[in-house]
N, C-alpha and C positions, 0 to 999 in steps of 0.2 A: 743333629749334630750342630756343634758351635761353627757360625759362617764366620770367616775371615775373610774379608774382602781382598787382602793382601797376599793371602795364601796362593790362588790360583784362581784362573779366568772364571772357572766353575764355579767358585764361592764370590768372586767380585760379579757376577751375573745373578747370581741369586741374593746377593745384597741390595743391590741397585733396583733390581725390580721390585723387592719389597720397600725400598726408600720411595721409589719413586710413586707406586701404590698409595702409601699412606699419605705421602705429599697430596695426593691428588684427591684424597677421601673416599677413595674407593676400596669394597671389599673383594675379597676374593671371586665371590661368585660375578660380581661388576665385571671386572677385568677378563674370566672366564667368557662371560659372554660378548666381548667384543673380540675374543679370538677364537669362538669355534669350539671351545672346550670347557671342561668343570672347571668350578671352581677348586677343589680339591685338586684337581692339579694343577695349577696354579700352587697353591700350597707346598705341592710336592717341591715345585721350581724353587720355592722361595727356599724350605729346607736342604735343598743339594740334594733329594733324591730319586729326581728325574733330570734328564737333559732336555729341553726347548729344541724343538725343529726349527729349521728356517724361517716356514711360514707363521709360525707363533713370533717369533724376534722379530720379523719384518711387521707384525699385527702391534707388537708393544712401541715400537717404534712410532707406529700411527696414532696409536692410542693416546702416548705421553708427547706427543710433537715432539721428536726427539731426532736428529740428521743422522740414519742407520747405525745409532749406537750399537742396539743389541743385534741387529744383524751383523756387525764389522765384529762384533765380540765372539759371535756363534763358532766361526771357524777353529778360534781360539781353545775355546772349549771342548769342540770336535776334537783337535788333533791332542788334547790333553789327554782323553782315554783311550788314545792309536788307533783310533778307526780310520783305516784308509779310506783315503778319500772317495774312490767311489762308490764304497759302502756308505759312507756317509751321503752320497748322493741318493743312493738306493731307498735308506730310509727315508727322504723326503718323498721319493714317490710311492713307497709303501704307505705311508700316512695318507695319499690321497686315493687310493686304489678301490674300485670297487669290487674284484675280486681278484683273489691269488690262485696260484698253482704251482705245488710245491712237491719237489722232489729229495729227497733226503735218505741216503743211504746209511749214514753212519751214525747221526746221534738224534735226538727229540728236535723237530726244527724249534728255531727260536720264539716264534709268536706263543708254541705249546708248552714252552718250559714253565716247569714250577720255579719258585725260586729258588728251592733248595738246591734242585740240579743244576741250575744255571749258575749257581756261587762254587757248584763243586766241579763244574764244565772249567770256568772262567779262572779258579784258583790255581789250576796247576800252571799257569804262566803271568799271572798276577799277584800281586800282595799289596796291604794296606789301601792307600785312598785309590790308586790305579785299578783296584779291584771292584773297591765300590760304585767307583765310577762307570765301571763296564756294566756291573749288574744295572746299575742307574738306567743305561742304554739300552739294557736287554730287556727288563721290565718295563721300560718305559713304551718301546715298540707295540707292547701289549694292549697299551689304552684304544687301538684302534678296536679292537673286540667288544667294547663299551659305549661305543656311539650308538645313537638314536638307529642310526641305518648302518649295520657292520659289513662288515666287505663278505662275501661268499668266499670261503676257504674249502680248496680240496686237496690235502697232503696224501702223498704216497710215501711209506716209510716200510723201509725195509727190515723184516722180521729181525737180524742181527742186533739192529740200533733200539731194539726194543727188550734183548737180552744182555746188552752190555749192562754190567752194573754201575754204572757211574755214579761215584759218591758212597757207595754202598747197597749193601739190601733196605734198609729204609728210605734212603732219597729214592730209590729207585721205583720203590713198591708205592711210595708219595706219586711219584711222576705218572705212573701206570693207573693209579686213582683218577689223578688230574686228567690225564687222557679220556677216561672214559667218560668225566664229566662237562669234556669240551665236545665228547660225540652225542653229548644230548641236547646241543644246539642245533637250531634247524641250519643255521648257515657254515657251519662245519663236518663236512664228509673226511674222516681218515681212514686208507685202506691199507694192510700191510701186504708187503709182498711175499711170500714165501721162502725160505731157503731153496735154493736148487732151482728158482725160474729163471732164465736167461735174461738176469738185467746186470751187467756188469761196468755200468757208467762208475766210476771213482771218487764222483763228483757230484755235490748234488747241485740243482737248478731251481729257479721261479721264475714263473711267467705275471706280469702283475695288468688286468685288466682294467679299464676306466670307463667311464658313464662317456666322455667325448676324448677323441682324440685315440691314435695309436697304441698299442701294447708294446711292454718292453720287456726285457729277460735279464735275468742276473743270476750269473755262472759263478758257482764257491770254487774257490783254491786254496790251496795249503796258506797258513796263517791268517785266514781271513782277506787276502787279497785278491779277491775275485773280481770281475768286472761288468758293467752295466752292457747291455745287447739291445740295441736300437733300432738296428736295421732291418726294414721290415720283411726280407727274404730269410733272415735268420732267427729273427722270433717266429717265423713260421715254420721253421725246420725246427725249433725247439718244440713248438706246439706240438709236433707229429709226433716226436719220439715220446713227449709226455703221454700223450694217448696211446703208445705203442706200450709203455711201461703202464700204463694203466691197466689194458687187456692182461696183462700177467699178475695184478693183485687179486686180492677176495675180497667180495664185495664188500659192502658196509657191514652188514649181518656178520657175514662170516670173518670179519676185521674186530668189532665187536667181542666174538665171542673167543677169539684170538687172543686177545689183550687180556679178557678176561683171567682167561687159563695162564697165562704167563703171570698175573697178578697173583692168583691161589696157586702157582707152583713157589713163591718166592718164601 
């Protein structure tokens, strides 16, 4: 996309990043090493296809010796993609997590969505630039899966979420195939909760674990207006609930067979 720094905070961010990098005579790989991400990701930031995190923004300020320029621009970029502030904060924690436990009753979780599936979901309420920026955030979250030491992820997903033909049959076939590919990774476990099992929570939640420090939770809500859960007792209660739900799910191998069967039925 053509970058116009006067059009939005996101495009100003992209334009300035390229400008400061080229002035410093640094490659995208050089900047990536300083920010502990790939040079390819720096390229995505510069062409507006990904939204940088707050930690990356602080790293850019340090690298270019700027007085919190990118750090202060970051919340304006987040607001443009209409991310609720609670979720924006959650994304920052997600980027640092060593483990994630996800329960999702309605849709394939964002970290495991194919781009066409994500676009179909987001297009229901977004158009034009707003859609593209929202998609950039959604797909950008998946960068943690490409880390040298990616987080360990356990996903519990209700069968109904895998039968809902989001975007049509072709999109859903691609999404199911993508899930099967993700299941081949040693750090990702997906378990299906069959229809009829006594799991009646209407909204999903996520538990984040860290190498150091206490874990936190995030509970979904309508329209994306969820909230962070940091009180140790509440996080502990969510962890117990997760294990109770997991007890109703199929095993990894049975889940793989069930997803493959859904794919073959389409």
